[in-house]
gemmi code that builds the backbone of each chain (N, CA, C; Angstrom):
import gemmi

chains = {
    "A": [
        ("UNK", (67.457, 76.760, 97.658), (67.348, 77.515, 96.712), (68.410, 77.196, 95.543)),
        ("UNK", (68.388, 76.557, 94.588), (69.605, 76.158, 93.808), (69.377, 77.316, 92.440)),
        ("UNK", (69.718, 78.389, 92.161), (69.278, 79.438, 90.947), (70.640, 80.115, 90.831)),
        ("UNK", (70.305, 81.044, 90.069), (72.000, 82.117, 89.804), (71.420, 82.816, 90.680)),
        ("UNK", (70.911, 83.255, 91.717), (71.165, 83.693, 92.940), (72.241, 83.368, 93.916)),
        ("UNK", (71.769, 82.304, 93.729), (72.450, 81.336, 94.914), (73.921, 81.349, 94.804)),
        ("UNK", (74.607, 82.079, 95.326), (76.157, 82.128, 95.227), (77.048, 80.896, 95.681)),
        ("UNK", (76.341, 80.654, 97.063), (77.562, 79.949, 97.722), (77.819, 78.616, 97.279)),
        ("UNK", (79.190, 78.767, 97.350), (79.700, 77.770, 97.425), (80.246, 76.897, 95.962)),
        ("UNK", (79.443, 78.287, 94.824), (80.544, 78.363, 93.437), (81.911, 78.942, 93.275)),
        ("UNK", (82.531, 78.265, 92.124), (83.963, 78.625, 91.846), (84.476, 79.238, 91.058)),
        ("UNK", (85.587, 80.074, 91.265), (86.201, 80.821, 89.732), (85.621, 81.962, 89.507)),
        ("UNK", (85.327, 82.567, 90.707), (84.658, 83.740, 90.623), (85.909, 85.373, 90.680)),
        ("UNK", (86.662, 85.074, 90.846), (87.690, 85.595, 90.633), (88.436, 86.095, 92.180)),
        ("UNK", (89.182, 86.889, 92.077), (89.389, 87.729, 93.893), (87.960, 88.789, 93.960)),
        ("UNK", (88.531, 89.203, 95.413), (87.641, 89.847, 96.055), (87.933, 91.183, 95.607)),
        ("UNK", (87.188, 92.564, 94.844), (87.443, 93.609, 94.999), (87.334, 94.556, 96.014)),
        ("UNK", (88.256, 95.034, 96.571), (88.066, 95.914, 97.917), (87.738, 97.328, 97.534)),
        ("UNK", (87.123, 98.257, 97.563), (87.551, 99.512, 97.480), (87.815, 100.129, 98.817)),
        ("UNK", (88.347, 100.945, 98.775), (89.172, 101.499, 100.342), (88.131, 103.069, 100.298)),
        ("UNK", (87.531, 103.208, 101.451), (86.999, 104.716, 101.492), (85.811, 104.306, 100.561)),
        ("UNK", (85.191, 103.226, 100.433), (84.006, 103.389, 99.576), (82.868, 104.745, 99.960)),
        ("UNK", (82.425, 105.334, 98.659), (81.334, 105.807, 99.011), (80.364, 105.346, 99.213)),
        ("UNK", (78.968, 105.766, 99.501), (77.700, 105.363, 100.011), (77.260, 105.080, 98.452)),
        ("UNK", (77.533, 105.873, 97.516), (76.734, 105.749, 96.119), (77.859, 106.066, 95.187)),
        ("UNK", (77.944, 105.512, 94.266), (78.993, 106.069, 93.317), (78.590, 106.677, 91.926)),
        ("UNK", (77.763, 107.084, 91.870), (77.579, 108.102, 91.395), (75.839, 108.939, 91.547)),
        ("UNK", (75.678, 110.058, 91.406), (73.821, 110.148, 91.873), (73.248, 109.516, 91.111)),
        ("UNK", (72.931, 108.733, 89.925), (71.954, 108.559, 89.614), (71.379, 107.137, 90.840)),
        ("UNK", (72.828, 106.537, 91.226), (72.602, 105.485, 92.312), (71.403, 105.738, 93.246)),
        ("UNK", (71.819, 107.274, 93.979), (71.377, 107.381, 94.826), (69.590, 107.672, 94.617)),
        ("UNK", (69.609, 108.244, 93.569), (68.155, 108.795, 92.877), (67.426, 107.028, 93.065)),
        ("UNK", (67.907, 106.341, 92.375), (66.954, 105.007, 91.998), (66.748, 104.096, 93.457)),
        ("UNK", (67.779, 104.555, 94.236), (67.275, 103.878, 95.643), (66.597, 104.003, 96.065)),
        ("UNK", (66.204, 105.842, 96.052), (65.453, 105.969, 96.848), (64.284, 105.931, 96.217)),
        ("UNK", (64.359, 105.983, 95.065), (62.518, 106.011, 94.327), (62.383, 104.570, 94.765)),
        ("UNK", (63.374, 103.595, 94.689), (62.707, 102.377, 95.035), (61.975, 102.441, 96.483)),
        ("UNK", (62.728, 102.597, 97.270), (62.398, 102.979, 98.769), (61.179, 103.782, 99.280)),
        ("UNK", (60.915, 104.652, 98.497), (59.944, 105.681, 98.774), (58.825, 106.131, 98.315)),
        ("UNK", (58.164, 104.831, 98.099), (56.679, 105.274, 97.421), (55.611, 105.835, 98.075)),
        ("UNK", (55.364, 107.264, 97.789), (54.520, 108.017, 99.115), (53.140, 107.097, 99.586)),
        ("UNK", (52.743, 107.473, 100.553), (51.483, 106.950, 101.197), (50.485, 106.534, 100.066)),
        ("UNK", (50.226, 107.890, 99.112), (49.322, 107.415, 97.882), (49.839, 105.893, 97.021)),
        ("UNK", (50.923, 105.514, 97.195), (51.612, 104.085, 96.357), (51.642, 103.398, 96.961)),
        ("UNK", (51.092, 103.518, 98.501), (50.958, 102.251, 99.143), (52.339, 102.247, 100.089)),
        ("UNK", (53.276, 103.212, 100.463), (54.571, 103.354, 101.140), (53.879, 104.404, 102.354)),
        ("UNK", (54.566, 104.392, 103.212), (54.563, 105.527, 104.224), (55.669, 106.384, 104.491)),
        ("UNK", (56.687, 106.488, 103.658), (57.648, 107.358, 103.657), (57.209, 108.582, 103.448)),
        ("UNK", (57.044, 109.836, 104.280), (56.988, 110.931, 103.782), (58.039, 111.855, 103.998)),
        ("UNK", (57.666, 113.548, 104.094), (58.879, 114.092, 104.327), (59.258, 114.112, 105.587)),
        ("UNK", (58.394, 114.200, 106.278), (58.448, 114.448, 107.522), (58.858, 112.890, 108.512)),
        ("UNK", (58.849, 111.725, 107.870), (58.987, 110.745, 108.325), (60.217, 110.215, 108.574)),
        ("UNK", (60.325, 108.982, 109.117), (61.954, 108.900, 109.622), (61.816, 107.666, 108.787)),
        ("UNK", (63.403, 107.364, 108.544), (63.258, 105.974, 107.837), (62.715, 104.424, 108.183)),
        ("UNK", (62.996, 104.713, 110.033), (62.350, 103.412, 110.498), (60.580, 103.275, 110.381)),
        ("UNK", (59.883, 103.912, 109.925), (58.507, 104.248, 109.680), (58.364, 103.832, 108.627)),
        ("UNK", (59.066, 103.677, 107.601), (58.923, 103.181, 106.246), (58.744, 101.903, 106.340)),
        ("UNK", (57.277, 101.241, 105.824), (57.067, 99.630, 105.824), (57.560, 99.151, 104.076)),
        ("UNK", (58.374, 98.735, 104.041), (58.803, 97.988, 102.528), (58.255, 96.343, 102.715)),
        ("UNK", (57.950, 95.469, 101.905), (57.698, 94.522, 101.668), (58.946, 93.669, 102.364)),
        ("UNK", (58.341, 92.917, 103.209), (59.708, 92.524, 104.432), (59.995, 91.299, 103.317)),
        ("UNK", (59.816, 90.529, 102.428), (60.329, 89.923, 101.985), (61.320, 90.027, 100.855)),
        ("UNK", (61.457, 91.098, 100.171), (62.427, 91.702, 99.056), (64.096, 91.538, 100.292)),
        ("UNK", (64.756, 90.962, 99.729), (65.965, 90.715, 100.424), (67.264, 91.824, 99.879)),
        ("UNK", (67.552, 92.652, 100.828), (68.410, 93.562, 100.254), (69.379, 93.860, 101.307)),
    ],
    "B": [
        ("UNK", (67.091, 108.037, 84.466), (66.817, 108.772, 85.553), (66.121, 109.588, 86.128)),
        ("UNK", (66.224, 110.954, 85.653), (65.792, 112.275, 85.667), (64.082, 111.744, 85.522)),
        ("UNK", (64.314, 111.216, 84.179), (62.990, 111.068, 83.633), (61.681, 110.223, 84.486)),
        ("UNK", (62.342, 109.265, 85.082), (61.649, 108.281, 85.982), (61.368, 108.961, 86.998)),
        ("UNK", (62.113, 110.157, 87.366), (61.978, 110.826, 88.834), (60.528, 111.201, 88.251)),
        ("UNK", (60.762, 112.074, 87.744), (60.142, 113.350, 87.539), (58.552, 112.811, 87.363)),
        ("UNK", (58.449, 111.723, 86.388), (56.912, 111.284, 86.215), (56.321, 110.676, 87.686)),
        ("UNK", (57.464, 109.903, 88.475), (56.811, 109.471, 89.543), (56.360, 110.447, 90.244)),
        ("UNK", (57.073, 111.534, 90.814), (56.597, 112.905, 90.860), (55.301, 113.396, 90.285)),
        ("UNK", (55.290, 113.505, 89.229), (54.069, 113.966, 88.509), (52.938, 113.209, 88.919)),
        ("UNK", (52.898, 112.217, 88.892), (51.901, 110.698, 88.930), (51.598, 111.085, 90.769)),
        ("UNK", (52.114, 111.653, 91.665), (52.079, 111.769, 93.047), (52.792, 110.817, 93.646)),
        ("UNK", (53.066, 109.535, 92.864), (53.724, 108.507, 93.512), (55.433, 108.445, 94.550)),
        ("UNK", (55.921, 109.370, 94.462), (56.847, 110.054, 95.301), (56.954, 111.201, 95.782)),
        ("UNK", (57.412, 111.375, 96.785), (57.551, 113.089, 97.128), (59.184, 113.529, 96.937)),
        ("UNK", (59.329, 114.398, 96.201), (60.656, 114.679, 95.998), (61.866, 114.649, 97.048)),
        ("UNK", (61.383, 115.424, 98.197), (61.817, 115.918, 99.249), (62.038, 114.708, 99.980)),
        ("UNK", (60.811, 113.692, 99.745), (61.561, 112.541, 100.533), (62.490, 111.671, 100.312)),
        ("UNK", (62.784, 112.063, 98.869), (63.573, 111.203, 97.946), (65.081, 111.878, 98.636)),
        ("UNK", (65.324, 112.855, 98.477), (66.152, 113.527, 99.223), (66.738, 113.523, 100.371)),
        ("UNK", (65.927, 113.439, 101.686), (65.560, 113.036, 102.968), (66.419, 111.376, 103.022)),
        ("UNK", (65.992, 110.891, 102.172), (66.400, 109.460, 102.238), (67.917, 109.136, 102.137)),
        ("UNK", (68.336, 109.972, 100.768), (69.802, 109.683, 99.908), (70.506, 110.651, 101.149)),
        ("UNK", (70.328, 111.287, 102.051), (70.948, 111.900, 103.153), (70.587, 111.345, 104.367)),
        ("UNK", (69.607, 110.477, 104.385), (69.810, 109.941, 105.540), (70.902, 108.675, 105.396)),
        ("UNK", (71.079, 107.709, 104.110), (71.739, 106.404, 104.194), (73.064, 107.149, 103.730)),
        ("UNK", (73.477, 108.565, 103.180), (75.181, 109.230, 103.396), (75.421, 109.480, 104.752)),
        ("UNK", (74.474, 109.910, 105.481), (75.018, 110.404, 106.209), (74.588, 110.133, 108.061)),
        ("UNK", (73.373, 109.485, 107.848), (73.127, 109.129, 109.605), (72.942, 107.884, 109.592)),
        ("UNK", (72.626, 107.082, 108.844), (72.624, 105.409, 108.979), (73.436, 104.829, 108.242)),
        ("UNK", (74.955, 104.279, 108.914), (75.967, 103.933, 108.536), (76.662, 102.994, 109.889)),
        ("UNK", (77.896, 102.359, 109.192), (78.453, 101.998, 110.763), (78.841, 101.893, 111.463)),
        ("UNK", (78.687, 103.521, 111.846), (79.245, 104.509, 113.076), (77.945, 103.905, 114.552)),
        ("UNK", (76.644, 103.783, 113.208), (75.937, 103.050, 114.348), (76.281, 102.122, 114.999)),
        ("UNK", (76.578, 100.763, 114.117), (77.036, 99.877, 114.884), (78.200, 99.689, 115.894)),
        ("UNK", (79.123, 100.854, 115.321), (80.089, 100.835, 116.673), (80.072, 101.591, 118.000)),
        ("UNK", (78.839, 102.162, 118.004), (78.188, 102.738, 118.940), (77.572, 101.288, 119.863)),
        ("UNK", (76.694, 100.352, 119.306), (76.415, 99.383, 119.945), (77.672, 99.011, 120.317)),
        ("UNK", (78.618, 98.346, 119.676), (79.846, 97.870, 119.808), (80.404, 98.455, 121.144)),
        ("UNK", (80.634, 99.480, 121.288), (81.227, 100.269, 122.248), (80.527, 99.735, 123.663)),
        ("UNK", (78.860, 100.248, 123.362), (78.452, 99.922, 124.770), (78.314, 98.577, 125.687)),
        ("UNK", (78.348, 97.923, 124.142), (78.581, 95.775, 124.801), (79.774, 95.697, 125.342)),
        ("UNK", (80.719, 96.350, 124.888), (82.061, 96.086, 125.702), (82.464, 97.038, 126.728)),
        ("UNK", (81.666, 97.855, 127.248), (81.519, 98.810, 128.441), (80.790, 98.240, 129.124)),
        ("UNK", (79.500, 97.703, 128.714), (78.755, 97.188, 129.736), (77.818, 95.865, 129.811)),
        ("UNK", (78.738, 95.250, 130.739), (78.540, 93.922, 130.414), (76.761, 93.179, 130.591)),
        ("UNK", (76.116, 93.848, 130.980), (74.907, 93.969, 131.108), (74.121, 94.461, 129.699)),
        ("UNK", (74.014, 95.269, 128.791), (73.815, 95.540, 127.727), (74.329, 94.252, 126.892)),
        ("UNK", (75.701, 94.075, 127.113), (75.975, 92.673, 125.940), (75.363, 91.585, 125.944)),
        ("UNK", (75.011, 90.893, 127.524), (74.043, 90.252, 127.214), (72.585, 90.547, 126.845)),
        ("UNK", (72.361, 91.347, 126.939), (71.025, 91.803, 126.315), (71.165, 91.724, 124.735)),
        ("UNK", (72.555, 92.502, 124.152), (72.698, 92.363, 122.850), (71.920, 91.569, 122.242)),
        ("UNK", (73.053, 90.358, 122.966), (73.250, 88.910, 122.050), (72.135, 88.043, 122.555)),
        ("UNK", (71.124, 88.691, 123.393), (69.884, 87.838, 123.597), (68.621, 88.018, 122.727)),
        ("UNK", (68.927, 89.781, 122.518), (67.591, 89.880, 121.413), (68.381, 91.466, 120.989)),
        ("UNK", (69.128, 91.143, 119.920), (69.946, 92.093, 119.556), (68.977, 93.866, 118.946)),
        ("UNK", (67.484, 93.141, 118.331), (66.739, 94.294, 118.060), (66.340, 94.943, 119.029)),
        ("UNK", (65.963, 94.520, 120.443), (65.598, 95.299, 121.836), (66.557, 95.915, 122.009)),
        ("UNK", (67.990, 95.569, 122.123), (69.211, 96.192, 122.866), (69.561, 97.148, 121.952)),
        ("UNK", (69.365, 96.932, 120.364), (69.784, 98.092, 119.894), (68.539, 99.252, 119.329)),
        ("UNK", (67.243, 98.969, 119.807), (66.454, 100.396, 120.190), (66.538, 100.905, 120.863)),
        ("UNK", (67.895, 100.620, 121.659), (68.360, 101.900, 122.957), (68.582, 103.369, 122.113)),
        ("UNK", (69.063, 102.724, 121.102), (69.937, 103.959, 120.141), (68.826, 104.486, 119.250)),
        ("UNK", (67.977, 103.944, 119.060), (66.982, 104.194, 118.204), (67.418, 103.487, 116.856)),
        ("UNK", (67.958, 102.661, 116.814), (68.554, 102.207, 115.754), (67.257, 100.853, 115.121)),
        ("UNK", (66.281, 101.325, 114.783), (65.498, 100.185, 114.581), (65.212, 100.039, 112.646)),
        ("UNK", (64.927, 98.572, 113.024), (65.288, 97.788, 111.428), (64.076, 98.330, 110.622)),
        ("UNK", (63.801, 98.678, 109.398), (63.406, 99.711, 108.671), (62.115, 98.231, 108.072)),
        ("UNK", (62.538, 97.199, 108.058), (62.042, 96.156, 107.260), (61.272, 94.855, 108.451)),
        ("UNK", (61.401, 95.714, 109.718), (61.087, 94.426, 110.808), (61.908, 93.409, 110.639)),
        ("UNK", (63.225, 92.669, 110.177), (63.685, 91.974, 109.965), (64.387, 91.793, 111.445)),
        ("UNK", (64.829, 90.216, 111.914), (65.372, 90.026, 112.924), (66.904, 90.446, 112.835)),
        ("UNK", (67.895, 91.086, 114.141), (68.899, 91.176, 114.027), (69.958, 90.178, 115.146)),
        ("UNK", (70.843, 89.245, 114.502), (71.523, 88.422, 115.801), (72.870, 88.644, 115.502)),
        ("UNK", (73.302, 89.336, 116.950), (74.456, 89.293, 117.214), (75.619, 88.500, 117.339)),
        ("UNK", (76.622, 88.019, 116.721), (77.331, 86.793, 116.991), (78.934, 87.604, 117.576)),
        ("UNK", (79.401, 86.914, 118.598), (80.551, 87.271, 119.311), (81.978, 86.617, 119.088)),
        ("UNK", (82.741, 87.353, 118.735), (84.118, 87.108, 118.542), (84.870, 86.851, 119.723)),
        ("UNK", (85.554, 85.925, 119.558), (86.226, 85.369, 120.913), (87.956, 85.265, 120.397)),
        ("UNK", (89.093, 85.035, 121.867), (89.890, 84.505, 120.882), (89.805, 83.132, 120.575)),
        ("UNK", (88.694, 82.072, 120.749), (88.585, 80.947, 119.688), (87.674, 80.883, 118.796)),
        ("UNK", (87.026, 81.866, 118.679), (85.927, 81.663, 117.485), (85.971, 82.904, 117.136)),
        ("UNK", (85.827, 82.916, 115.737), (85.793, 84.024, 114.802), (84.366, 83.677, 113.709)),
        ("UNK", (83.694, 85.093, 113.648), (82.740, 84.897, 112.680), (82.870, 85.844, 111.709)),
        ("UNK", (81.724, 85.063, 110.506), (82.197, 85.820, 109.503), (80.593, 85.934, 109.110)),
        ("UNK", (79.719, 87.329, 108.117), (78.672, 87.234, 107.598), (78.558, 87.025, 106.302)),
        ("UNK", (77.876, 86.964, 105.484), (77.897, 86.964, 103.686), (76.353, 86.784, 104.099)),
        ("UNK", (75.836, 87.011, 102.604), (74.445, 86.469, 102.153), (75.053, 86.363, 100.828)),
        ("UNK", (74.738, 84.717, 100.397), (75.204, 83.818, 99.509), (74.165, 83.967, 98.533)),
        ("UNK", (72.613, 84.722, 98.806), (71.921, 85.103, 97.893), (71.829, 86.559, 97.130)),
        ("UNK", (72.108, 86.901, 97.986), (71.928, 88.461, 97.508), (72.963, 89.702, 98.194)),
        ("UNK", (72.398, 90.558, 98.870), (73.351, 91.392, 99.971), (72.526, 91.801, 100.894)),
        ("UNK", (71.933, 90.837, 101.631), (71.158, 91.019, 102.992), (72.439, 91.191, 103.885)),
        ("UNK", (71.746, 92.698, 104.965), (73.064, 93.522, 105.580), (71.857, 94.120, 106.515)),
        ("UNK", (72.709, 94.080, 108.055), (71.797, 94.938, 108.707), (71.873, 96.546, 108.482)),
        ("UNK", (71.163, 96.899, 107.810), (71.422, 98.246, 107.223), (71.137, 99.274, 108.546)),
        ("UNK", (70.263, 98.852, 109.358), (70.029, 99.674, 110.647), (71.240, 100.401, 111.413)),
        ("UNK", (72.212, 99.151, 111.424), (73.422, 99.593, 112.153), (74.607, 99.579, 110.985)),
        ("UNK", (74.687, 99.113, 109.969), (76.083, 99.365, 109.085), (75.364, 99.989, 108.054)),
        ("UNK", (74.458, 100.434, 107.570), (74.155, 101.006, 106.483), (74.014, 100.326, 105.151)),
        ("UNK", (74.666, 101.175, 104.171), (74.133, 100.330, 102.935), (75.925, 99.270, 102.693)),
        ("UNK", (75.852, 98.189, 102.202), (76.858, 96.980, 101.663), (77.707, 97.700, 101.154)),
        ("UNK", (78.887, 97.338, 101.217), (79.728, 97.761, 100.455), (79.856, 96.779, 99.163)),
        ("UNK", (80.495, 97.567, 97.866), (80.093, 96.311, 96.768), (80.777, 94.996, 96.569)),
        ("UNK", (81.497, 95.436, 97.193), (82.412, 93.416, 97.693), (81.577, 92.775, 98.682)),
        ("UNK", (80.825, 92.841, 99.254), (80.040, 92.415, 100.157), (78.943, 91.556, 99.035)),
        ("UNK", (78.436, 92.245, 97.699), (77.309, 91.949, 97.359), (78.091, 91.184, 95.992)),
        ("UNK", (79.291, 91.671, 95.814), (80.140, 90.445, 94.292), (79.914, 89.599, 94.737)),
        ("UNK", (80.225, 88.585, 93.597), (79.922, 86.839, 93.388), (81.397, 86.584, 94.128)),
        ("UNK", (82.313, 87.491, 94.161), (83.874, 86.520, 94.621), (83.732, 86.168, 95.899)),
        ("UNK", (82.990, 87.218, 96.755), (82.936, 87.014, 98.394), (81.322, 86.277, 98.665)),
        ("UNK", (80.402, 86.020, 98.135), (79.486, 85.632, 98.344), (79.614, 84.075, 97.963)),
        ("UNK", (80.445, 84.067, 97.199), (80.705, 82.342, 96.538), (81.864, 81.643, 97.323)),
        ("UNK", (82.712, 82.517, 97.841), (83.713, 81.584, 98.728), (83.679, 82.052, 100.133)),
        ("UNK", (82.807, 82.536, 100.757), (82.882, 82.825, 102.416), (82.692, 81.665, 102.568)),
        ("UNK", (81.568, 80.583, 101.825), (80.969, 79.751, 102.448), (81.695, 77.957, 102.642)),
        ("UNK", (82.494, 78.368, 101.284), (83.779, 77.187, 100.719), (84.948, 77.457, 101.807)),
        ("UNK", (85.613, 78.519, 101.741), (86.838, 79.086, 101.851), (86.754, 80.384, 102.399)),
        ("UNK", (86.201, 80.147, 103.826), (86.182, 81.201, 104.374), (87.882, 81.885, 104.931)),
        ("UNK", (88.561, 80.822, 105.641), (89.775, 81.560, 105.890), (90.669, 82.170, 104.598)),
        ("UNK", (90.131, 81.252, 103.652), (91.053, 81.999, 102.547), (90.871, 83.581, 102.204)),
        ("UNK", (89.586, 83.669, 102.372), (88.359, 84.903, 102.455), (89.243, 86.161, 102.908)),
        ("UNK", (89.166, 85.447, 104.361), (89.898, 86.304, 105.202), (91.334, 86.895, 104.893)),
        ("UNK", (92.124, 85.660, 104.665), (93.754, 85.739, 104.258), (93.419, 87.354, 103.114)),
        ("UNK", (92.231, 87.150, 102.242), (92.204, 88.102, 101.456), (92.655, 88.845, 101.621)),
        ("UNK", (91.579, 89.809, 103.126), (91.243, 90.875, 103.749), (92.402, 91.263, 104.513)),
        ("UNK", (93.944, 90.184, 104.536), (95.013, 90.412, 105.364), (94.637, 89.943, 106.731)),
        ("UNK", (93.718, 88.842, 107.293), (93.022, 88.716, 108.060), (94.095, 86.934, 108.689)),
        ("UNK", (95.010, 86.745, 109.282), (95.163, 85.105, 109.339), (94.938, 84.577, 110.446)),
        ("UNK", (93.882, 83.345, 110.842), (93.507, 82.999, 111.638), (94.174, 81.927, 112.289)),
        ("UNK", (94.493, 81.467, 113.307), (95.312, 80.207, 113.750), (94.374, 79.287, 113.797)),
        ("UNK", (95.197, 78.273, 113.256), (94.198, 77.017, 112.932), (93.521, 76.594, 114.067)),
        ("UNK", (93.624, 76.864, 115.289), (92.724, 76.252, 116.454), (91.566, 77.563, 116.819)),
        ("UNK", (91.546, 78.215, 116.004), (90.097, 79.719, 115.957), (89.136, 78.829, 115.289)),
        ("UNK", (88.035, 78.601, 115.907), (86.832, 78.123, 115.031), (86.315, 79.189, 113.939)),
        ("UNK", (86.182, 79.035, 112.699), (85.298, 80.014, 111.920), (84.287, 79.365, 111.866)),
        ("UNK", (83.061, 80.982, 112.168), (81.703, 80.144, 111.829), (81.112, 81.297, 110.518)),
        ("UNK", (80.677, 80.769, 109.440), (79.924, 81.621, 108.768), (78.303, 81.442, 108.779)),
        ("UNK", (77.813, 83.145, 108.761), (76.752, 83.181, 109.187), (75.884, 83.465, 107.804)),
        ("UNK", (75.297, 83.200, 107.009), (74.613, 83.429, 105.883), (73.109, 83.721, 105.801)),
        ("UNK", (73.241, 85.066, 105.837), (72.242, 86.146, 105.860), (70.735, 86.172, 104.850)),
        ("UNK", (69.426, 86.523, 105.566), (68.301, 86.045, 104.866), (67.693, 87.987, 104.888)),
        ("UNK", (66.473, 87.787, 103.864), (65.834, 89.105, 104.203), (65.238, 89.233, 105.549)),
        ("UNK", (64.668, 87.975, 106.549), (64.347, 88.328, 107.408), (65.506, 88.392, 108.930)),
        ("UNK", (66.580, 87.976, 108.694), (67.201, 87.478, 109.246), (68.733, 87.846, 109.269)),
        ("UNK", (69.206, 88.919, 109.896), (70.527, 89.126, 109.351), (71.532, 89.250, 110.597)),
        ("UNK", (72.700, 89.223, 109.823), (73.595, 89.318, 111.387), (74.722, 90.705, 111.673)),
        ("UNK", (75.596, 90.525, 112.880), (76.308, 91.622, 112.969), (77.089, 91.370, 114.034)),
        ("UNK", (78.633, 91.395, 113.265), (79.687, 90.788, 114.620), (79.919, 92.136, 115.621)),
        ("UNK", (79.591, 91.082, 116.400), (80.673, 92.071, 117.936), (82.206, 91.493, 117.680)),
        ("UNK", (82.969, 92.480, 117.420), (84.328, 91.763, 117.644), (84.853, 91.843, 118.662)),
        ("UNK", (86.152, 91.545, 119.239), (87.090, 91.475, 120.648), (87.280, 92.952, 120.956)),
        ("UNK", (87.413, 93.168, 121.935), (87.939, 94.555, 122.194), (89.587, 94.312, 122.257)),
        ("UNK", (89.800, 94.840, 121.642), (91.261, 95.282, 121.670), (92.464, 95.158, 122.962)),
        ("UNK", (93.184, 94.994, 123.215), (93.816, 94.864, 124.553), (94.297, 96.329, 124.689)),
        ("UNK", (94.579, 96.686, 125.534), (95.193, 98.410, 125.958), (94.092, 99.220, 125.744)),
        ("UNK", (92.765, 98.866, 125.743), (91.713, 99.895, 125.539), (90.985, 100.221, 126.908)),
        ("UNK", (91.406, 99.654, 128.299), (90.970, 99.431, 129.571), (90.467, 100.836, 129.831)),
        ("UNK", (90.975, 101.899, 129.491), (90.789, 103.136, 130.178), (89.902, 103.941, 129.232)),
        ("UNK", (89.796, 103.491, 127.643), (88.661, 104.248, 126.838), (87.573, 104.189, 127.332)),
        ("UNK", (86.668, 105.563, 126.872), (85.245, 105.451, 127.331), (84.171, 105.097, 125.849)),
        ("UNK", (83.083, 105.020, 126.357), (82.281, 104.772, 125.006), (82.528, 104.852, 123.578)),
        ("UNK", (82.837, 106.274, 124.006), (82.908, 107.196, 122.259), (84.112, 107.208, 121.713)),
        ("UNK", (85.815, 106.594, 122.702), (86.354, 106.300, 122.064), (86.544, 105.058, 121.453)),
        ("UNK", (86.080, 104.094, 122.236), (85.741, 102.986, 121.909), (85.155, 102.686, 120.406)),
        ("UNK", (84.511, 103.309, 120.390), (83.576, 103.345, 119.570), (84.182, 103.799, 118.055)),
        ("UNK", (85.206, 104.807, 118.434), (85.949, 105.351, 117.410), (86.887, 104.374, 116.359)),
        ("UNK", (87.294, 103.141, 117.610), (88.105, 101.932, 116.988), (87.350, 100.979, 115.909)),
        ("UNK", (86.168, 101.051, 116.227), (84.968, 100.075, 115.493), (84.876, 100.210, 114.184)),
        ("UNK", (85.203, 99.262, 113.332), (85.043, 99.353, 111.856), (84.182, 98.519, 111.363)),
        ("UNK", (83.685, 99.117, 110.034), (82.843, 98.356, 109.044), (82.964, 96.943, 108.811)),
        ("UNK", (84.565, 96.582, 108.862), (85.248, 95.558, 108.400), (85.147, 94.662, 109.025)),
        ("UNK", (85.341, 94.853, 110.642), (85.110, 94.328, 111.515), (83.764, 93.422, 111.992)),
        ("UNK", (83.003, 94.575, 111.969), (81.246, 94.040, 112.460), (80.903, 92.916, 111.407)),
        ("UNK", (81.370, 93.164, 110.028), (81.128, 92.296, 109.233), (81.728, 90.530, 109.406)),
        ("UNK", (83.073, 90.863, 109.893), (83.611, 90.103, 110.384), (85.401, 89.906, 109.520)),
        ("UNK", (85.531, 90.693, 108.766), (86.218, 90.482, 107.381), (87.906, 90.943, 108.229)),
        ("UNK", (87.484, 91.520, 109.555), (88.720, 92.151, 110.120), (88.560, 92.100, 111.804)),
        ("UNK", (90.105, 92.429, 112.195), (89.703, 92.501, 113.894), (89.355, 94.112, 113.871)),
        ("UNK", (89.589, 94.133, 115.106), (89.560, 95.718, 115.758), (90.666, 96.129, 116.237)),
        ("UNK", (91.397, 96.997, 115.417), (93.093, 97.356, 115.981), (93.053, 97.779, 117.203)),
        ("UNK", (94.351, 97.658, 117.828), (94.693, 98.246, 119.111), (94.698, 99.946, 118.446)),
        ("UNK", (94.352, 100.821, 119.717), (94.885, 102.671, 119.113), (95.622, 102.317, 118.192)),
        ("UNK", (95.979, 103.593, 117.614), (97.138, 104.456, 116.818), (97.690, 103.186, 116.046)),
        ("UNK", (97.067, 102.014, 115.872), (97.805, 101.275, 115.232), (97.384, 101.432, 113.187)),
        ("UNK", (96.273, 102.079, 113.559), (95.490, 102.346, 112.197), (94.800, 101.100, 111.945)),
        ("UNK", (94.359, 101.145, 110.451), (93.372, 100.061, 110.230), (92.340, 100.876, 108.747)),
        ("UNK", (91.716, 99.313, 108.414), (90.871, 99.813, 107.477), (89.527, 100.449, 107.747)),
        ("UNK", (88.752, 101.542, 107.006), (87.655, 101.707, 107.372), (86.633, 100.978, 106.894)),
    ],
}
model = gemmi.Model(1)
for chain_id, residues in chains.items():
    chain = gemmi.Chain(chain_id)
    for i, (resn, *xyz) in enumerate(residues, 1):
        res = gemmi.Residue()
        res.name, res.seqid = resn, gemmi.SeqId(i, " ")
        for name, pos in zip(("N", "CA", "C"), xyz):
            atom = gemmi.Atom()
            atom.name, atom.element = name, gemmi.Element(name[0])
            atom.pos, atom.b_iso = gemmi.Position(*pos), 0.0
            res.add_atom(atom)
        chain.add_residue(res)
    model.add_chain(chain)
structure = gemmi.Structure()
structure.add_model(model)
structure.setup_entities()
């Protein structure tokens, strides 16, 4: 893969910025968007429901995240 | 974001309670404490360690840590002579079921670009200086194949039980940017 996403080996990207005690989400909107991407209801082709568990969700396996 | 959520709920495409449950799970349940339990068991039980290195998905399932997207997880073992480091040069692939969501630095351009050409320099930036005779192996993750590092068990922990051992294991050690410190010597979370 040779594209904009392929960062391997690129130079001059600066220092790594490490955040101590980093929260899972930095702002409430991040968590809502994350969940909306992950949680289409059965009607939308997903399998996540209120009673479901994360393990039961079957998203597209080719999405890299 | 609120408008988008309302629209999705209105159209029946998402269940608001499911969104809440997901956020809660990734904030409180699915995180590096899962991986730490796996590491502690591997340190305590040689048979489990053998299984973990042979088929991580199967061994992690003992704890109920099942990969959500059906990807395969490979556990790579650090020793006195081999140090493993994981990265995703393409984006942010990470073993969610055992480490949770990746930190921002893992997804950042500086880490992804340099982990593969200058891993020793990257480790130095994290405060980890490796001796010249230690081999560094960098594992580039994909959506289908993700890695977790089995860190070296620190000296002076022979008497500790699994729970106490797990408390020593940090996320950074399971990514390979840190070692597990000896008890009471502190360390990064």
